[in-house]
N, C-alpha and C positions, 0 to 999 in steps of 0.2 A: 504494500500500500504506500503510495506516494503522499507524504504529508506536506511537503513544501518543495516546489520545483524551481522557484525563483529566488535563488540564493547566490550572492556574490561574496567570495572570500578573498582575503589578502593572505599571502604566504611569504615567509621570510626565507630568501635564498642568499646566504652569505651576507653581503652588505647591501642588498637591494630587496625591494618589495614588488611582488607580482600579484596580479588579480586573476581569479579563476572562478568559473561557475560551479555550483554544487547543487545537490538534491538531498532531501531528507526523507527517509523511508523507514517503515517498520521492517526490521530484518527477521528472516526466518532462521530455523536451525541450520539450514544449508550454508549460512554465512557465519556461524558461530566460531569457527576456527579463526576467521579474520578478527573477530572481536577479542578473542583470547590473545592473539598475536600482538594486537595493538596495546592491550592492557599490559602485557609483559614488557613490551618495549618501553612504555612510559614509566612503569614501575622501576625498571633497571636504571633509568636515568635520574631517579629521585635521590636527593641527598639524604632526606629524612624519610625512610621507607615506612615509618609508622603512620604517615598521613593517608596512606592508601591501603584499604583492605582488598586483597586480591581474590576475586571470585573465580572459582574453578569452572572448567568446561562443564563438568557433571552438574554442579549446582545450577548454573544458568540453563542448561538443557532441561533439567527437571522443572525449573521455575517457568520456563516458556511453555512447557507441556501443561503447567498448572494455570496458564493464563497470563503469565508475565510477558513483558515486552522489551524489545531493544530498539530504541530510536537511533538510527544510524545516519551520520552525515557523510556523504560520498562526494569525492571531487569529480572533475570533468572526465576522469578516466575510470570512474566507478570504483575507485579505491577508497576503503573506509579510512576516514581521517578523524572521526570523533564519534562517540556514542553515549547515550544515556540508557541505563538499564533500570527497569522498574519491575517490582515483583508484588505478588498478592499473597500476603502471609496467612490470610484466613484466621482461624482461631488457634493456630499453632503457638507453641510457647515462645517463639522468637518474635512474635508480633510486637512491634515497638509501642503500640497502644497500651500494652501492659506496663510499660515503664513510666507512663504519664497519667495513668488512671482513666483511660477511655472506658466507658461502660461496656460490659461484656457483650451486650446486644448490638453494639456498634462496631465490634472488632472486624466483622465481615466487610465493613465499608472502608477499611484501611488499605492504603497503597504505600508501599515502601519505595522511595526514591533511592535506588542503590548507587552503584558506581557511575561516575561520569568521567570519561577519559577523552583528552584532546591531544592529537599529535602536536608536538612542540612547535613545528614550523607554521602551524595554523592557529596558534594562540593569539589572542587579541581580537578575535572576531565575535566575541560574545556568544560563543556556542553553548556554554553552560546555561546562560540566560535563555537563549532561543529554544533549546531542547526542553528546558524546564517549563516554559510557557506552553509548548506543544503538548507535553506530558499532562499538564494540569487540565487543559481543555479536553484532551482525549479521555482521561479517566472520569472527569466530571460527566461527560456524555454517557459514560457507561454506568453511572449511578454511584460512584464512589464518593466519599465525603471527606476522609481524613488523609492528608498527605503527611508522611513522616519520613525522616531521614536521620542519619548520623553523620557528623562532620568532626574531624580532628580539630581540637582547639588551636592547633598550630598551623592549620591550613587557612590562612586569612582569605585568600581569593575565593575558595569554595564557600566559606562561611559568609562572606559578604554577598555573594551571588544568590545563595538560597534565602538569606534574610531579606534582601531587597525585593525578592519575589513573594514575600508574604509569610514565610515560615518564621516561627518564633522559638527561642530556646526554652524548653520546658524541663529538661533534665541534663545532668552532667554525671556520667557513669563510666566505669570501665567495661568495655565490651570486647567481644571477639577473642576471648581467652579460651584455654582448653578446659577449664573447669565449667561445671554446669551453669553457674551464675555469671560466668565471664569476668569474675573479679581479678583474674590474673592477666587480663588483657590490657588494652591501651585506652587512654581517656578519649571519650567521645561526647560531644553535645548531642542530645536528642532534640530535634526540631520538629515543629508541628504547624500545620495550617488546616483549620476547619473551614471547608469551602462553603459551609452554610451559616456560620456564625462569626461575629467579630467580638473582640474584647472591648469592654467599656468600663467607665467609672474608675479611672486611675486615681490612686490616693498617695503614691510616693514614687520617687525615682532616685536611683543611685547609679553613678557612672563608674565603670571599671575599665582598666586596661584589658584588652582582649586576651592577653596571655596570663592574667592573674587568676589562676585556677582556684586558689584557696578562697579568695573573696567571692568569686562567682558561685562556687559550690555552697558557700554560706548563704548567699542571697537566694539561690534556688531552693535550698532547704527551708528558707523562711518565707516561701510563697511568691518570690519575685520571678518575673518572666523576662528573658532576654529579648528586648523589643526592637532595637535598632542598632546598627553598627556603622560608624562613620568611616568612610574611605579615607578621609583626610587625616583625622586624628587617631584612627584605629582604636577608638574608645567605644565600649558597649554601654548602651543605656538599658538598665534593668528597671522595670516598672512593676509595682504591686497594684493589683486591681481589687476593688471592694468585693470580697467573697468570690473573686474570679468570675464576675458577672459577665455573661455574654448576651448578645442579642442577634436576631436574625439579620443578616446583611441584606442591603437592597439589591 
């Protein structure tokens, strides 16, 4: 399925920039090897490998069979240069809704925004933004309500992109470890966007450096929500709402 065929990319080639047409499509299992290849390429180039959780071929294969999707960005030669992977956790134990107290009857309406990977020479095109906007529209049409994802506290770019697209920090936990509760894993923000409701009635705000894990953990434990991240100052605004009141959005 073609999601967007009118896409123009810039790519960095040594000391010059070139422009290239692209298309955005839902990818099937037949292109899953390309997804894994790109994921591994980007992972190997990371200085801090804790910021990217590597999804295995088998995991993505089974998630696609379960209704998950991979939104692929392809260049003019039909080569995969970026993708966003989304999964449907259902009522399984790894549903991130359990981390933030989503009512059990709504867990089936949760979508996980999983890995987003962009080939380094195509960075700067806003592809994380674009694929997130496409994913949000796609899953909303299918009747899903809750968008959730995890982001490393040390991955500023990804954190900024998901927050400016409406997701808010609701938890800070260790995830993806080998123990059952993941407590031997690495720190991850759990971010959430309720597509049917908005937060209202703010009563307090505290500003934190985006890397100050201890302060943010304390704020979250005391009912504050990570609401906004400044690109210029790299400061996070945490807001407390009266009884976490929500109202139906227009």
